[in-house]
C-alpha positions as CSV (number, residue, x, y, z in Angstrom):
1,X,23.8,-16.3,-3.8
2,X,21.0,-13.8,-3.3
3,X,18.2,-14.7,-0.9
4,X,15.4,-16.7,-2.4
5,X,11.8,-15.5,-2.3
6,X,8.7,-17.7,-2.6
7,X,6.3,-16.8,-5.4
8,X,3.9,-15.0,-3.1
9,X,6.6,-12.7,-1.6
10,X,8.1,-12.1,-5.1
11,X,4.7,-11.3,-6.6
12,X,4.0,-8.7,-3.9
13,X,7.5,-7.1,-4.4
14,X,6.9,-7.0,-8.1
15,X,3.3,-5.6,-7.9
16,X,1.9,-8.6,-9.8
17,X,-0.7,-11.3,-9.1
18,X,0.8,-14.8,-8.4
19,X,-1.0,-16.1,-11.5
20,X,0.8,-13.4,-13.6
21,X,4.2,-14.5,-12.2
22,X,3.4,-18.1,-13.1
23,X,2.1,-17.1,-16.5
24,X,5.1,-15.1,-17.5
25,X,7.4,-17.8,-16.2
26,X,5.6,-20.4,-18.3
27,X,6.1,-18.2,-21.4
28,X,9.8,-17.9,-20.7
29,X,9.8,-14.2,-19.8
30,X,10.2,-14.6,-16.0
31,X,11.6,-18.1,-15.2
32,X,12.1,-18.9,-11.5
33,X,15.7,-18.8,-10.2
34,X,15.2,-22.2,-8.6
35,X,12.5,-24.9,-8.6
36,X,12.3,-27.5,-5.9
37,X,12.5,-30.9,-7.7
38,X,10.4,-32.6,-5.0
39,X,7.5,-30.1,-4.6
40,X,7.7,-28.0,-7.8
41,X,7.7,-24.8,-5.7
42,X,9.3,-21.9,-7.4
43,X,11.7,-19.4,-5.8
44,X,13.0,-16.1,-7.2
45,X,16.1,-13.9,-6.7
46,X,16.2,-10.3,-5.6
47,X,17.6,-9.1,-8.9
48,X,14.5,-10.5,-10.7
49,X,12.2,-8.0,-9.1
50,X,13.3,-5.2,-11.5
51,X,12.7,-7.5,-14.5
52,X,9.2,-8.4,-13.2
53,X,8.3,-4.7,-12.7
54,X,9.5,-4.0,-16.3
55,X,7.3,-6.8,-17.7
56,X,4.4,-5.5,-15.6
57,X,4.8,-1.9,-17.0
58,X,5.2,-3.1,-20.6
59,X,2.0,-5.1,-20.4
60,X,0.2,-2.1,-18.9
61,X,1.1,-0.4,-22.2
62,X,-0.7,-3.3,-23.9
63,X,2.5,-4.5,-25.5
64,X,2.1,-8.1,-26.9
65,X,4.1,-10.9,-25.3
66,X,6.2,-11.4,-28.4
67,X,7.3,-7.7,-28.3
68,X,7.9,-7.9,-24.6
69,X,10.3,-10.8,-25.2
70,X,12.1,-8.8,-27.9
71,X,12.3,-5.7,-25.6
72,X,13.8,-7.8,-22.8
73,X,16.5,-9.2,-25.1
74,X,17.3,-5.9,-26.8
75,X,20.0,-3.3,-26.0
76,X,19.2,0.2,-24.9
77,X,19.0,1.6,-28.5
78,X,16.7,-1.1,-29.8
79,X,14.6,-0.8,-26.7
80,X,13.9,2.8,-27.4
81,X,13.0,2.0,-31.0
82,X,10.6,-0.8,-29.9
83,X,8.9,1.4,-27.3
84,X,8.6,4.3,-29.7
85,X,7.0,2.1,-32.4
86,X,4.6,0.6,-29.9
87,X,3.5,4.1,-28.6
88,X,3.1,5.3,-32.1
89,X,0.6,2.5,-32.8
90,X,-1.2,3.2,-29.5
91,X,-1.5,6.9,-30.5
92,X,-2.9,6.1,-33.9
93,X,-5.5,3.8,-32.3
94,X,-6.5,6.5,-29.8
95,X,-6.8,9.1,-32.7
96,X,-9.1,6.7,-34.5
97,X,-11.2,6.3,-31.3
98,X,-11.5,10.0,-30.8
99,X,-12.6,10.4,-34.4
100,X,-15.3,7.8,-33.9
101,X,-16.3,9.5,-30.6
102,X,-16.6,12.8,-32.4
103,X,-18.8,11.3,-35.1
104,X,-21.0,9.7,-32.4
105,X,-21.4,12.9,-30.5
106,X,-22.4,14.7,-33.8
107,X,-25.0,11.9,-34.5
108,X,-26.3,12.1,-30.9
109,X,-26.8,15.9,-31.2
110,X,-28.5,15.6,-34.6
111,X,-31.0,13.0,-33.5
112,X,-31.7,14.9,-30.2
113,X,-30.6,12.1,-27.9
114,X,-28.7,14.1,-25.3
115,X,-25.9,12.5,-23.4
116,X,-26.4,12.8,-19.7
117,X,-23.6,14.7,-18.0
118,X,-23.5,12.0,-15.3
119,X,-22.7,9.3,-17.9
120,X,-19.0,8.0,-17.8
121,X,-16.9,8.4,-20.9
122,X,-17.2,5.6,-23.5
123,X,-14.6,3.0,-24.0
124,X,-13.1,2.6,-27.5
125,X,-12.4,-1.1,-28.3
126,X,-11.2,-3.0,-31.3
127,X,-14.2,-4.6,-33.0
128,X,-12.4,-7.9,-33.7
129,X,-11.3,-8.1,-30.0
130,X,-14.8,-7.5,-28.8
131,X,-16.2,-10.2,-31.1
132,X,-13.5,-12.7,-30.0
133,X,-14.2,-11.9,-26.4
134,X,-18.0,-12.6,-26.8
135,X,-17.1,-15.9,-28.6
136,X,-15.0,-16.9,-25.6
137,X,-17.4,-15.8,-22.8
138,X,-20.9,-16.5,-24.1
139,X,-20.6,-20.4,-23.9
140,X,-20.2,-20.1,-20.1
141,X,-23.5,-18.3,-19.5
142,X,-26.2,-20.3,-17.9
143,X,-29.4,-21.4,-19.7
144,X,-31.7,-22.2,-16.8
145,X,-34.6,-19.7,-16.9
146,X,-35.1,-20.3,-13.1
147,X,-31.7,-18.7,-12.5
148,X,-32.1,-15.6,-14.7
149,X,-29.0,-13.8,-13.4
150,X,-26.8,-16.6,-14.6
151,X,-28.2,-16.3,-18.1
152,X,-26.6,-12.8,-18.3
153,X,-23.1,-11.6,-19.0
154,X,-21.4,-8.9,-16.8
155,X,-20.2,-6.0,-19.0
156,X,-17.9,-3.9,-16.9
157,X,-16.0,-0.8,-18.1
158,X,-12.9,0.2,-16.1
159,X,-9.9,2.3,-17.0
160,X,-7.8,0.5,-19.6
161,X,-10.2,-2.4,-20.2
162,X,-13.6,-3.7,-20.9
163,X,-14.4,-6.8,-18.9
164,X,-16.9,-9.6,-19.8
165,X,-17.7,-12.3,-17.3
166,X,-20.2,-15.2,-17.4
167,X,-20.9,-18.2,-15.2
168,X,-23.3,-21.1,-15.0
169,X,-21.9,-22.1,-11.6
170,X,-20.0,-25.0,-13.1
171,X,-17.6,-22.7,-14.9
172,X,-16.6,-19.1,-15.0
173,X,-15.3,-17.3,-18.0
174,X,-13.6,-13.8,-17.8
175,X,-12.1,-11.8,-20.6
176,X,-10.5,-8.3,-20.5
177,X,-10.4,-6.4,-23.7
178,X,-7.9,-3.6,-24.1
179,X,-9.8,-0.2,-24.3
180,X,-9.2,3.5,-24.1
181,X,-11.3,6.3,-22.7
182,X,-11.5,9.7,-24.5
183,X,-11.2,11.5,-21.1
184,X,-12.1,11.2,-17.5
185,X,-12.7,7.8,-15.8
186,X,-14.5,5.2,-17.7
187,X,-16.4,3.1,-15.1
188,X,-19.7,1.4,-15.7
189,X,-21.2,-2.0,-14.9
190,X,-24.3,-3.8,-16.0
191,X,-25.8,-7.2,-16.8
192,X,-27.0,-7.9,-20.3
193,X,-28.8,-11.1,-21.3
194,X,-26.5,-13.6,-23.1
195,X,-29.2,-13.9,-25.8
196,X,-29.0,-10.2,-26.5
197,X,-25.2,-10.3,-26.8
198,X,-25.4,-13.3,-29.0
199,X,-27.6,-11.3,-31.4
200,X,-25.2,-8.3,-31.2
201,X,-22.3,-10.6,-32.0
202,X,-23.7,-11.4,-35.5
203,X,-23.9,-7.7,-36.2
204,X,-20.4,-6.7,-35.2
205,X,-17.9,-5.8,-38.0
206,X,-14.6,-7.7,-38.4
207,X,-12.5,-4.6,-38.1
208,X,-12.6,-1.0,-36.9
209,X,-13.2,0.8,-33.6
210,X,-16.4,0.5,-31.5
211,X,-17.5,2.7,-28.7
212,X,-19.0,1.0,-25.6
213,X,-20.7,3.0,-22.9
214,X,-23.9,4.1,-21.2
215,X,-26.6,6.4,-22.5
216,X,-29.3,7.1,-19.9
217,X,-30.6,3.7,-18.8
218,X,-29.2,1.8,-21.8
219,X,-25.8,0.2,-22.5
220,X,-24.8,1.0,-26.0
221,X,-22.3,-0.2,-28.7
222,X,-21.7,2.2,-31.6
223,X,-19.5,2.4,-34.6
224,X,-19.6,2.8,-38.4
225,X,-22.8,1.0,-39.4
226,X,-23.4,-0.2,-35.7
227,X,-25.9,1.2,-33.2
228,X,-26.8,-1.4,-30.6
229,X,-28.5,-0.7,-27.2
230,X,-30.1,-2.7,-24.4
231,X,-31.5,-2.2,-20.9
232,X,-29.3,-3.9,-18.3
233,X,-31.0,-6.5,-16.1
234,X,-31.6,-5.0,-12.6
235,X,-29.7,-7.7,-10.7
236,X,-26.4,-8.4,-9.0
237,X,-23.8,-10.7,-10.6
238,X,-22.2,-13.3,-8.4
239,X,-19.0,-12.3,-6.6
240,X,-16.8,-13.7,-9.2
241,X,-13.7,-11.9,-8.2
242,X,-13.8,-13.7,-4.9
243,X,-13.8,-17.0,-6.9
244,X,-10.8,-15.8,-8.9
245,X,-8.9,-14.9,-5.8
246,X,-9.8,-18.2,-4.1
247,X,-8.1,-20.2,-7.0
248,X,-4.9,-19.8,-5.0
249,X,-1.4,-21.0,-5.8
250,X,-1.5,-23.7,-8.5
251,X,0.7,-25.9,-10.6
252,X,0.8,-24.8,-14.2
253,X,0.6,-27.4,-17.0
254,X,1.2,-26.2,-20.6
255,X,-0.1,-28.5,-23.4
256,X,-1.0,-28.3,-27.1
257,X,-4.5,-26.7,-27.4
258,X,-5.5,-28.8,-30.4
259,X,-4.3,-32.1,-28.9
260,X,-6.0,-31.5,-25.5
261,X,-9.2,-30.3,-27.2
262,X,-9.3,-33.4,-29.4
263,X,-8.8,-35.7,-26.5
264,X,-11.5,-34.0,-24.4
265,X,-14.0,-34.1,-27.3
266,X,-13.4,-37.8,-27.7
267,X,-14.2,-38.5,-24.0
268,X,-17.2,-36.1,-24.1
269,X,-18.9,-38.5,-26.7
270,X,-19.8,-40.7,-23.7
271,X,-21.3,-39.4,-20.4
272,X,-19.3,-39.3,-17.3
273,X,-16.4,-37.5,-15.7
274,X,-12.8,-38.0,-16.9
275,X,-9.7,-38.1,-14.7
276,X,-6.9,-35.7,-15.6
277,X,-3.6,-37.3,-14.4
278,X,-0.5,-35.0,-14.8
279,X,3.1,-36.3,-14.4
280,X,6.3,-34.6,-15.5
281,X,6.2,-34.1,-19.3
282,X,2.8,-35.8,-19.6
283,X,-0.9,-35.1,-19.3
284,X,-3.3,-38.1,-19.5
285,X,-7.1,-38.4,-19.6
286,X,-8.3,-41.6,-18.0
287,X,-11.7,-43.2,-17.8
288,X,-11.9,-46.8,-16.6
289,X,-9.6,-48.8,-19.0
290,X,-9.3,-46.0,-21.6
291,X,-6.4,-43.6,-21.5
292,X,-5.2,-40.8,-23.9
293,X,-1.9,-39.1,-23.2
294,X,-0.3,-36.0,-24.7
295,X,3.0,-34.2,-24.1
296,X,2.9,-31.4,-21.5
297,X,5.2,-29.0,-19.8
298,X,5.0,-29.5,-16.1
299,X,7.6,-29.0,-13.3
300,X,5.7,-29.9,-10.2
301,X,4.4,-33.1,-8.5
302,X,2.0,-35.7,-9.9
303,X,-1.6,-34.3,-10.0
304,X,-5.0,-36.0,-10.3
305,X,-8.3,-34.1,-10.7
306,X,-11.6,-35.1,-12.3
307,X,-13.7,-32.9,-14.6
308,X,-16.5,-32.8,-17.1
309,X,-14.8,-33.3,-20.5
310,X,-17.5,-31.4,-22.5
311,X,-17.1,-28.2,-20.4
312,X,-13.3,-28.6,-20.4
313,X,-13.4,-28.9,-24.2
314,X,-15.3,-25.6,-24.4
315,X,-12.8,-23.9,-22.2
316,X,-9.8,-25.2,-24.2
317,X,-11.5,-24.3,-27.6
318,X,-12.0,-20.7,-26.4
319,X,-8.3,-20.3,-25.7
320,X,-6.1,-18.4,-28.1
321,X,-2.9,-19.7,-29.7
322,X,-1.3,-23.1,-30.1
323,X,-0.9,-23.8,-26.4
324,X,-3.2,-23.7,-23.4
325,X,-2.2,-23.3,-19.7
326,X,-4.1,-25.5,-17.2
327,X,-3.6,-24.5,-13.5
328,X,-4.4,-27.2,-11.0
329,X,-4.6,-26.4,-7.2
330,X,-5.9,-29.8,-6.1
331,X,-8.6,-32.4,-6.6
332,X,-11.2,-30.2,-4.8
333,X,-10.2,-26.8,-6.2
334,X,-11.3,-25.1,-9.4
335,X,-9.2,-25.7,-12.5
336,X,-8.0,-22.6,-14.3
337,X,-7.7,-22.6,-18.1
338,X,-5.7,-19.7,-19.7
339,X,-4.6,-18.9,-23.2
340,X,-0.8,-19.4,-23.2
341,X,-0.3,-16.3,-25.3
342,X,-3.1,-14.2,-24.1
343,X,-3.4,-13.8,-20.3
344,X,-6.6,-11.7,-20.5
345,X,-8.9,-14.8,-21.0
346,X,-9.5,-17.1,-18.1
347,X,-12.0,-19.9,-17.5
348,X,-12.5,-21.5,-14.1
349,X,-14.0,-25.0,-14.1
350,X,-15.3,-26.8,-11.1
351,X,-14.0,-30.3,-10.5
352,X,-16.4,-33.2,-10.4
353,X,-16.7,-36.5,-8.5
354,X,-15.7,-39.7,-10.3
355,X,-18.2,-42.5,-10.6
């Protein structure tokens, strides 16, 4: 038998985050070679490193999980066809983005709004993806005028993605949207008021390609029939990446999104925290003498953690697909909510104290 590796060592060998290894394992793409029945700790074999690296590279190409599963199960000939078809779709999308960028450049020249040479390239994003990302992230923005930074959303352009992040200190929502830059390195970062982005959301089209970038002092979103701009707030967003990194190793629980959301909404009708109690194959919400249980996939030990059911319901509602992944590190550590079929959306929720 090949030597076993813990999930941390395996993740480093594969060039993945630990959360990504758990996520792909939960989706059946990268199951652990062995799971300790007592502790739930996962171990991996040497020959799985190559599979993990393959999954990592396919996802870097923005290949959907369903296609990744087909690719892994296919023979060499079918793999070539799947990859060629995916690259063809990416090339068509990039061509559309370049066409939009050309039109925007023409419009900018005609209206005598020069593009500063120091501005980074725009990012081309799918309009529907950007709208969905705003729907997911905006509920996590704060509403306290005495904490103005928390009433904003971080909009961050980086190679390959547009990131949105918001927090009210009780929760943190982060969503990465696949994007492409027409050339150079697309890197920009700014805080926009959540109220502004909420108004923008209503004006976004349901389809097409949008260009997101910086023009002078403004952050802009442009496309066919769309020309939005706003001045970023001169402030520093909290160090959210440290919070994400501090989530640490966790036990994943996969449950029906609709069933968990309905149970949380029912408990949220009355004030007070609710206890989440996880046992093998079962997730229960408990408050005093009331208990609601739903089926769940869980390999690890029994877990107890208390949370605010209303905030948790928002996190579950924002997930995508029929299932949601809840990662629990302990009673005093943040809970992580992820879309089971879309790993780019993450909500961290702080635990609370039971009455």
